[in-house]
C-alpha angles and dihedrals in degrees: 000000000000124000092245091054092048091050091048092049092049091047092053094052100039107047115122118198096245089067088069089061090048091050092048091048090051090051092049091049092051091047092051091046089053090054090049090051091051090053091047101040092137091056091049093050090048090055090053093045093050095052115086093212099041097043089088091056103052090140088071088066088062094047099046098072092051092045088053091050094049095039093046092052092047092048090048090057095037094238119147087351099167093044092050091049091049090050094049099045094078090047092053092044086057090048092050101041111019105037095041094050091092095056095038127260096266098038090133098235116156091231090058093054091044091052092050093049092048091048091052092048091049090052090049094051091044086066098032100045128203098312133213098314099053139104088240090068093044092052092044091052092046090054093049093050094051094055 
């Protein structure tokens, strides 16, 4: 049995209901952060321009707010949960390590703690999946009934 199949089997049998609330809260936080990034586009592009590594990739600063909006909405509904988590993990790794390098890793800013918590939750839901109350499960069951 492959590791992916073992993780999926464990996820189906060990998914308490409160994790649905946690997943929806994570999605809502990402959605709100996307709105904040859209309002502060200039600040986000300045962060990318000031970084020596990220200055080559200023187009990412334009894509991140919309990825947060789309990913937050999809996580809120529980649709494509693992794919969305996999897509957002590199973004949050960049937020944790690359953008905080100027201030120091343990500078104590609230955005730093928020980014670490969101990164940990994304890693958790990458393994756990959408859960029982998600559109992933509804679509998976609809596909298995039509076969």
